[in-house]
C-alpha positions as CSV (number, residue, x, y, z in Angstrom):
1,M,166.8,129.9,156.8
2,K,163.4,128.3,155.9
3,K,161.5,128.8,152.8
4,R,158.3,129.6,154.6
5,P,155.5,132.2,154.2
6,A,154.6,134.7,156.8
7,P,150.7,134.6,157.7
8,A,148.6,135.9,154.9
9,S,147.1,138.4,157.1
10,D,150.5,140.2,157.3
11,E,150.3,141.4,153.8
12,T,153.8,140.2,153.1
13,I,155.3,138.4,150.0
14,I,154.4,134.8,150.2
15,Q,157.1,132.2,150.1
16,T,156.9,128.6,148.9
17,P,154.8,126.8,151.7
18,R,156.5,124.2,153.9
19,R,155.1,121.2,155.5
20,V,157.0,118.4,157.3
21,V,156.3,114.9,156.5
22,H,157.9,111.8,157.5
23,P,159.8,110.3,154.7
24,A,161.0,106.7,154.7
25,P,164.5,106.3,156.3
26,R,166.6,109.3,156.4
27,R,169.1,111.5,154.8
28,T,169.3,114.9,153.2
29,G,171.1,116.6,150.3
30,K,171.0,115.6,146.8
31,D,172.3,112.1,147.0
32,V,173.6,111.6,143.7
33,A,175.2,108.1,143.7
34,L,178.3,108.4,141.6
35,G,178.3,104.8,140.5
36,A,179.2,101.8,142.3
37,G,182.1,99.7,141.5
38,I,185.7,99.6,141.9
39,G,187.9,102.3,140.2
40,L,185.1,105.0,140.1
41,V,186.8,108.2,141.0
42,I,185.5,111.8,141.6
43,V,187.7,114.6,140.3
44,I,187.0,117.9,141.6
45,L,188.6,120.8,139.7
46,A,188.6,124.2,141.4
47,V,189.3,126.9,138.8
48,G,189.6,130.6,139.8
49,I,187.5,132.7,137.6
50,G,188.5,136.4,136.9
51,W,188.8,138.4,140.0
52,A,186.2,141.1,140.6
53,A,187.2,144.7,140.8
54,W,186.7,144.9,144.5
55,S,189.6,143.8,146.7
56,G,190.8,141.3,144.4
57,F,188.0,139.0,145.5
58,G,186.0,136.8,143.0
59,P,184.0,133.6,142.5
60,V,185.2,130.1,142.1
61,R,183.8,127.8,139.3
62,T,183.8,124.2,140.2
63,S,183.0,121.0,138.1
64,V,183.0,117.4,138.8
65,S,183.8,114.5,136.4
66,Q,184.8,110.8,136.5
67,S,188.0,109.5,135.3
68,A,189.9,106.2,134.8
69,P,190.9,104.4,138.0
70,G,193.5,106.0,140.1
71,P,193.9,108.3,143.1
72,V,191.2,111.0,143.7
73,V,192.5,114.3,142.4
74,L,191.5,117.2,144.6
75,P,193.2,120.5,143.8
76,A,193.4,123.1,146.5
77,L,190.2,125.2,146.6
78,A,190.2,128.9,146.2
79,I,188.9,130.3,149.5
80,K,188.9,134.1,149.5
81,T,188.5,136.5,152.3
82,A,185.8,139.3,152.1
83,T,183.9,141.7,154.2
84,M,180.2,141.4,154.9
85,E,179.6,144.2,152.6
86,Q,181.6,142.6,149.8
87,I,179.7,139.3,150.2
88,R,176.5,141.3,150.1
89,R,177.5,142.5,146.6
90,H,179.0,139.3,145.4
91,E,177.6,137.4,142.4
92,P,178.7,133.9,142.3
93,I,179.1,132.2,139.0
94,D,178.7,128.7,140.4
95,V,180.0,128.1,143.9
96,S,182.3,130.5,145.9
97,F,184.0,129.9,149.2
98,I,184.5,133.0,151.2
99,R,186.1,133.5,154.7
100,L,184.3,136.4,156.6
101,A,186.8,139.2,157.3
102,E,185.0,140.2,160.4
103,N,185.2,136.6,161.8
104,P,187.6,134.3,160.0
105,H,186.0,131.4,161.7
106,I,182.9,131.9,159.7
107,V,182.9,130.6,156.1
108,V,180.3,131.4,153.5
109,V,179.4,129.2,150.6
110,D,177.9,131.3,148.0
111,F,175.8,129.5,145.4
112,A,174.4,130.6,142.0
113,S,171.9,127.7,142.1
114,L,169.6,126.6,144.9
115,V,169.8,123.1,143.4
116,R,173.6,123.0,143.9
117,Q,173.1,124.4,147.4
118,G,170.7,121.6,148.2
119,G,173.0,119.1,146.7
120,M,175.8,120.1,149.0
121,L,173.9,120.6,152.2
122,D,170.3,119.1,152.4
123,R,171.5,115.7,153.6
124,V,173.5,117.5,156.3
125,A,170.2,119.3,157.4
126,A,168.5,116.0,157.4
127,L,170.9,114.3,159.7
128,I,171.6,117.3,162.0
129,E,168.4,119.3,162.4
130,K,165.2,118.1,160.6
131,A,162.5,116.6,162.6
132,D,161.1,113.2,162.0
133,L,164.2,112.1,160.1
134,P,166.9,109.7,161.3
135,R,169.6,110.9,163.5
136,D,171.8,107.9,162.8
137,R,172.1,107.4,159.1
138,I,172.0,109.3,155.8
139,L,169.0,109.4,153.5
140,N,169.4,107.8,150.1
141,A,168.3,109.8,147.1
142,G,164.7,108.6,147.0
143,E,164.1,109.3,150.7
144,L,165.8,112.9,150.4
145,A,163.6,113.8,147.4
146,R,160.5,112.7,149.2
147,A,161.6,114.8,152.3
148,V,162.3,117.8,150.3
149,K,159.0,117.4,148.4
150,A,157.1,117.1,151.6
151,G,158.7,120.4,152.6
152,G,157.1,122.1,149.7
153,D,160.1,122.6,147.3
154,M,161.1,119.6,145.2
155,E,163.9,121.4,143.1
156,G,165.4,124.0,145.4
157,G,166.0,122.0,148.4
158,F,165.1,122.6,152.1
159,Y,166.3,126.1,152.8
160,Y,167.3,129.5,151.2
161,G,170.3,129.5,153.5
162,H,172.1,126.7,155.6
163,D,174.2,126.9,158.6
164,Y,176.2,124.2,160.5
165,S,179.0,124.1,163.0
166,A,182.4,122.4,162.2
167,A,181.4,119.7,164.7
168,S,178.1,118.9,162.9
169,L,179.8,118.7,159.5
170,T,182.4,116.3,161.0
171,Q,179.6,114.2,162.4
172,F,178.0,114.0,159.0
173,F,181.2,112.7,157.3
174,A,181.8,110.2,160.2
175,V,178.5,108.6,159.4
176,V,179.3,108.7,155.7
177,D,182.5,106.9,156.4
178,R,180.9,104.3,158.8
179,D,178.2,103.4,156.3
180,H,180.3,103.8,153.1
181,I,177.9,106.4,151.7
182,H,178.4,107.6,148.1
183,L,178.6,111.3,148.1
184,S,177.2,113.7,145.6
185,P,179.6,115.8,143.6
186,E,178.7,118.8,145.9
187,E,179.1,116.8,149.1
188,A,182.6,115.7,148.0
189,M,183.4,119.3,147.4
190,L,182.1,120.1,151.0
191,R,184.4,117.4,152.4
192,H,187.4,118.7,150.5
193,L,186.5,122.3,151.8
194,L,186.6,120.9,155.4
195,D,189.9,119.4,154.8
196,E,191.3,122.6,153.4
197,L,190.0,124.6,156.4
198,G,191.3,122.1,159.0
199,W,187.8,121.7,160.4
200,S,187.9,117.9,160.6
201,K,189.9,118.0,163.8
202,P,188.0,117.9,167.1
203,G,187.4,120.9,169.2
204,I,187.2,123.4,166.3
205,A,184.9,126.3,166.9
206,A,183.7,127.5,163.5
207,G,180.6,127.7,161.5
208,L,179.7,127.3,157.8
209,I,176.8,129.3,156.3
210,S,175.4,129.5,152.8
211,L,173.2,131.7,150.7
212,P,172.0,132.0,147.1
213,R,172.8,134.7,144.5
214,V,170.2,137.3,143.7
215,G,167.8,135.7,141.0
216,A,168.4,132.1,142.1
217,D,164.6,132.2,142.2
218,S,161.9,134.7,141.8
219,K,161.9,135.5,145.5
220,I,165.6,136.1,146.0
221,T,165.9,139.8,145.4
222,A,168.8,142.0,146.7
223,A,166.9,142.8,149.8
224,A,166.0,139.0,150.4
225,R,169.7,138.1,149.9
226,D,170.6,140.7,152.4
227,G,168.2,139.3,154.9
228,I,169.3,135.7,154.4
229,L,172.9,136.8,154.9
230,I,172.2,138.5,158.1
231,H,170.3,135.8,159.6
232,E,172.8,133.2,158.7
233,L,175.7,135.3,160.0
234,A,174.2,135.3,163.4
235,H,174.2,131.5,163.2
236,G,177.8,131.6,162.2
237,E,178.7,133.7,165.2
238,Y,176.8,131.3,167.5
239,F,178.9,128.4,166.1
240,S,182.3,130.1,166.2
241,N,182.1,132.2,169.4
242,P,181.4,130.3,172.5
243,E,181.0,133.4,174.5
244,Y,178.3,134.7,172.1
245,A,176.6,131.3,172.3
246,A,176.5,131.5,176.1
247,Y,175.1,135.0,175.8
248,V,172.3,133.6,173.7
249,H,171.6,130.9,176.2
250,R,171.3,133.3,179.2
251,F,169.1,135.6,177.1
252,F,166.8,132.7,176.1
253,L,166.5,131.5,179.6
254,T,166.3,134.7,181.7
255,V,165.1,137.4,179.5
256,M,162.5,135.6,177.4
257,T,159.4,134.3,179.2
258,E,158.4,130.6,179.1
259,A,155.4,131.6,176.8
260,E,157.7,133.3,174.4
261,R,160.1,130.3,174.4
262,E,157.2,128.0,173.7
263,G,156.0,130.3,171.0
264,F,159.3,129.8,169.2
265,R,159.4,126.0,169.8
266,G,156.0,125.9,168.1
267,F,157.1,127.9,165.2
268,L,160.3,126.0,164.7
269,A,158.5,122.7,164.9
270,H,156.1,123.9,162.2
271,D,159.1,124.6,160.1
272,G,160.4,121.1,160.5
273,Y,163.2,121.7,163.1
274,D,164.1,119.1,165.6
275,I,163.0,121.0,168.8
276,G,164.4,118.2,171.0
277,N,167.7,119.9,170.4
278,P,167.9,122.8,172.9
279,E,171.0,124.4,171.2
280,L,169.2,124.4,167.9
281,V,166.1,126.0,169.4
282,E,168.2,128.8,171.0
283,N,170.2,129.4,167.9
284,E,167.3,129.6,165.6
285,T,165.4,131.8,168.1
286,Q,168.1,134.5,168.3
287,A,168.5,134.4,164.4
288,Y,164.7,134.9,163.7
289,L,163.9,137.1,166.7
290,V,166.9,139.5,166.5
291,F,168.5,139.3,163.1
292,T,165.7,138.7,160.7
293,P,164.0,142.0,160.0
294,D,162.5,141.1,156.7
295,P,158.8,140.3,157.2
296,R,158.9,137.8,154.2
297,F,161.0,135.5,156.4
298,F,159.6,136.2,159.9
299,M,156.8,138.0,161.6
300,P,156.5,138.2,165.5
301,S,152.8,137.2,165.1
302,Q,154.1,133.7,164.0
303,V,155.2,133.3,167.6
304,K,152.2,135.0,169.1
305,M,154.4,138.1,169.9
306,T,153.5,141.7,169.4
307,Q,155.8,144.1,167.4
308,D,156.3,146.1,170.5
309,R,157.5,143.2,172.6
310,R,159.9,142.0,169.7
311,A,161.3,145.6,169.6
312,E,161.8,145.6,173.4
313,L,163.6,142.2,173.4
314,R,165.8,143.2,170.4
315,S,166.9,146.4,172.4
316,V,167.8,144.5,175.4
317,F,169.8,142.0,173.3
318,L,171.6,144.7,171.7
319,L,172.3,146.6,174.9
320,N,173.9,143.6,176.7
321,M,175.9,142.3,173.8
322,R,179.7,142.5,174.0
323,A,181.0,145.1,171.4
324,G,181.9,143.6,168.1
325,W,181.1,143.3,164.5
326,L,177.8,141.6,165.0
327,K,176.6,144.2,167.6
328,D,177.4,146.8,165.0
329,V,175.4,144.8,162.4
330,L,172.4,144.8,164.8
331,A,172.6,148.4,165.6
332,G,172.4,149.1,161.9
333,I,169.2,147.2,161.4
334,L,167.2,148.5,164.5
């Protein structure tokens, strides 16, 4: 989910402005080069922190350090399972890895820090979905910093929330291996997570989403976190449920008008998305149109649509959805 303001005339809370500029070469994420040279090793320690009172679920604190030459030490990550409601109330200390109980093929990475979130996922965003950035290589640290700064937020990264399919994450690390790219500590942690989940294999239908804790910046209130979570979970369902993705595709082509589709393409292009990717356009359209009720993040006027038309489209979307957890979520916010 973008850090972008709704139009000033809508009398909503203004977010950090976002502009898309072409940086030099490509690649997103906080590209922290962990030294070059033989024998440099990343050690990722995953330590369970005291479990919260609810359902034995709690955060995971992680740290990264360097050690003497030797094999990379990667302890098993603590991946807990929690319901959407538990995730909503969760307060990560650093980084928590959470499997969604309602759909175990969705994994939530819950961050205490927007900077850590960007360090893990911004370079993935650059490769997979950001417009005007290379699709065939990973940005270095300077290129990434310029791209993020051009988007309007130098410190926090591209987004308040990220979402990627297992296939896209596998693609990212394939390019990393091909070009012998040094990973940031957070990216190394992400790679370890994919290995733990078994998502590096071909044909995996799964989705990873992220969100920040309340207070990660001045705009992330409890209500804002809820809005980000619902938006990102819709993406997670799209990535992990081929039947739902097919439903979104039919809705986009047969229920929405061409003018409405074009309105969303323009909105997404302004936000820096690669609108040459039709699946990306459809996925973002359903998440913003249907699952982003918070006017701080989306207003129908931004796609030249009336409130009444948006309400009509959301009602049709709900009516024809197959029964399940996400339909229940939508029914609860309409």
